[in-house]
C-alpha positions as CSV (number, residue, x, y, z in Angstrom):
1,K,4.6,5.0,-14.7
2,Q,4.3,3.3,-11.4
3,W,7.5,5.0,-10.2
4,Y,6.1,8.4,-11.2
5,Q,2.9,7.8,-9.2
6,R,4.9,6.7,-6.2
7,R,7.0,9.9,-6.6
8,V,3.9,12.0,-6.3
9,A,3.1,10.2,-3.0
10,I,6.5,11.1,-1.5
11,T,6.2,14.3,0.5
12,A,9.0,16.7,1.5
13,G,10.9,15.0,4.3
14,G,9.8,11.6,3.0
15,A,11.7,8.7,1.5
16,I,11.4,5.3,0.0
17,S,13.9,2.5,0.4
18,M,14.1,-0.1,-2.4
19,K,15.5,-3.6,-2.1
20,A,16.4,-6.2,-4.8
21,D,15.0,-9.7,-4.6
22,V,17.8,-12.0,-5.4
23,N,15.5,-14.9,-6.4
24,T,13.3,-12.9,-8.8
25,L,15.8,-10.2,-9.7
26,L,13.1,-7.5,-9.2
27,I,13.4,-4.2,-7.3
28,G,10.6,-3.5,-4.8
29,V,9.8,-1.0,-2.1
30,D,11.4,-2.1,1.2
31,E,10.3,0.8,3.5
32,T,8.6,4.1,3.3
33,Y,9.4,7.1,5.5
34,E,7.5,10.2,6.3
35,D,8.8,13.3,8.1
36,V,12.2,11.7,8.6
37,S,15.7,13.1,8.7
38,I,18.7,11.9,6.7
39,E,20.3,10.7,10.0
40,D,17.2,8.6,10.8
41,I,17.3,6.9,7.4
42,A,21.1,6.3,7.7
43,D,20.6,4.7,11.1
44,D,17.9,2.4,9.6
45,L,19.9,1.1,6.7
46,P,21.3,-2.4,6.9
47,T,25.0,-2.8,7.4
48,A,25.5,-5.7,4.9
49,E,23.0,-5.1,2.1
50,P,22.8,-2.4,-0.6
51,R,19.7,-0.3,-1.1
52,Y,18.3,2.3,-3.4
53,L,16.8,5.4,-1.8
54,L,14.5,8.1,-3.1
55,I,14.5,11.1,-0.8
56,S,12.5,14.2,-1.1
57,Y,13.4,17.4,0.8
58,V,12.6,21.1,0.9
59,L,15.0,23.3,-0.9
60,N,14.7,27.1,-0.2
61,H,16.3,29.1,-3.0
62,S,17.9,32.5,-2.5
63,D,15.2,34.2,-4.5
64,G,12.5,33.0,-2.2
65,R,11.3,30.1,-4.3
66,I,10.7,26.7,-2.7
67,S,11.3,23.4,-4.5
68,Y,11.1,19.8,-3.6
69,P,13.8,17.8,-5.4
70,L,13.7,14.0,-5.5
71,C,17.2,12.6,-4.9
72,F,18.2,9.1,-5.9
73,V,20.8,7.5,-3.7
74,Y,22.6,4.2,-4.2
75,Y,23.8,2.9,-0.9
76,S,26.3,0.0,-0.9
77,P,28.1,-0.8,2.3
78,P,31.6,-2.3,2.0
79,T,30.5,-5.3,4.0
80,A,27.8,-6.3,1.4
81,R,28.3,-9.6,-0.5
82,T,29.9,-9.1,-4.0
83,E,27.0,-10.7,-5.9
84,L,24.6,-8.3,-4.2
85,R,26.7,-5.3,-5.0
86,M,26.9,-6.4,-8.7
87,L,23.2,-6.9,-8.9
88,Y,22.5,-3.4,-7.6
89,T,25.2,-1.8,-9.7
90,G,24.0,-3.5,-12.8
91,S,20.4,-2.2,-12.4
92,K,21.3,1.3,-11.0
93,K,21.0,3.2,-14.3
94,E,17.6,1.8,-15.2
95,I,16.2,2.5,-11.7
96,E,17.6,6.1,-11.9
97,Q,15.7,6.6,-15.2
98,K,12.4,5.1,-14.0
99,T,12.3,7.1,-10.8
100,F,12.5,10.5,-12.5
101,A,14.9,11.7,-9.8
102,T,16.1,15.2,-10.1
103,K,19.4,14.6,-8.3
104,V,21.5,11.5,-8.4
105,R,24.2,10.6,-5.8
């Protein structure tokens, strides 16, 4: 339910970066973004640590409708430590379900 409330707070063009705490094995919000481009988020990601991202964007349909999908992204750079990559991969499915994301990448 907390993830759903956070989802409502993400506006189009916004995002949340989530990080795993290795000591407690809990996932928490690392950073929040507003009015940001994908390129800006990519530039801000660490080069040696995985992250989960929730990204909201404006989608203009051909019939004139506008929607705001919430996209879940699992980011894992090749330079990340193996144990970190395993931690993120192991919890990915549960985080996907709890975030109510409409698109998963």
